[in-house]
C-alpha positions in Angstrom: 25.5 -4.5 13.2 23.0 -2.3 15.3 22.7 -0.1 12.2 21.9 -3.0 10.0 19.5 -4.3 12.5 17.5 -0.8 12.6 17.6 -0.6 8.9 15.9 -3.8 8.6 13.5 -2.8 11.2 12.7 0.3 9.4 12.2 -1.4 5.9 10.2 -4.1 7.5 7.8 -1.5 9.1 7.6 0.3 6.0 6.6 -2.7 4.0 3.9 -3.8 6.6 2.6 -0.3 6.5 2.1 -0.2 2.8 0.6 -3.7 3.0 -1.7 -2.7 5.5 -2.9 0.3 3.2 -3.1 -1.9 0.3 -5.8 -4.0 2.0 -8.3 -1.4 2.3 -12.2 -1.4 1.2 -12.6 0.4 -2.2 -14.3 3.6 -0.8 -17.5 5.0 -1.7 -19.7 3.3 -4.5 -19.7 5.5 -7.6 -23.2 7.1 -8.4 -25.2 5.9 -11.3 -26.5 8.1 -14.0 -30.2 8.1 -14.9 -30.7 5.8 -17.9 -33.6 7.8 -18.9 -31.7 11.1 -19.5 -28.0 9.9 -19.6 -25.9 10.4 -22.6 -23.4 7.9 -23.9 -20.2 9.5 -22.4 -21.8 9.6 -19.2 -22.8 6.0 -19.3 -19.0 5.1 -20.5 -17.5 7.1 -17.4 -20.0 5.3 -15.1 -19.0 2.0 -16.5 -15.4 2.8 -15.8 -16.0 3.8 -12.5 -17.8 0.7 -11.7 -15.3 -1.6 -13.2 -12.6 0.2 -11.1 -14.9 0.1 -7.7 -15.5 -3.6 -8.4 -12.0 -4.4 -9.0 -10.7 -2.4 -6.1 -13.3 -4.3 -3.8 -12.5 -7.7 -5.3 -8.7 -7.0 -4.5 -9.9 -5.7 -0.8 -11.8 -9.1 -0.5 -9.0 -11.2 -1.5 -6.6 -9.9 1.1 -8.7 -8.9 3.9 -9.2 -11.3 7.0 -12.9 -11.7 6.9 -14.8 -14.4 8.6 -16.9 -16.3 6.2 -20.1 -14.5 6.9 -18.7 -11.2 6.4 -17.1 -12.2 3.2 -20.3 -13.7 1.9 -22.2 -10.5 2.7 -19.6 -8.3 1.1 -19.5 -10.4 -2.0 -23.4 -10.4 -2.1 -23.4 -6.7 -1.8 -20.9 -6.2 -4.6 -23.0 -8.7 -6.8 -26.3 -6.5 -6.0 -24.3 -3.3 -6.8 -23.1 -4.7 -10.1 -26.7 -6.1 -11.1 -28.2 -2.8 -10.3 -25.8 -1.1 -12.8 -26.4 -4.1 -15.4 -30.2 -3.1 -15.0 -29.1 0.6 -15.7 -27.3 -0.4 -18.8 -30.2 -2.5 -20.2 -32.6 0.4 -19.5 -30.1 2.8 -21.4 -29.6 0.7 -24.3 -33.6 -0.2 -24.6 -34.0 3.7 -24.8 -31.2 4.2 -27.6 -32.4 1.2 -29.7 
């Protein structure tokens, strides 16, 4: 019985640790290429990096226990980041059209 309880505690502790690690901020924001000099492959790589960052940060915001003001600030920063990249994409497309 004691062995069963210790095993259960071990697995519960491991599960809690992995859950805590899953709820972390996305890390550093990806760098944006210069739309005046970037080539298509660079823009595609940047687009993929931005999508991954936004998805990871959204997942973090969904699981993090932030108060309402912190949550709004984080969402606003994420929206501003995405809009900044959209402006770069528009500038890149205008240059290449």
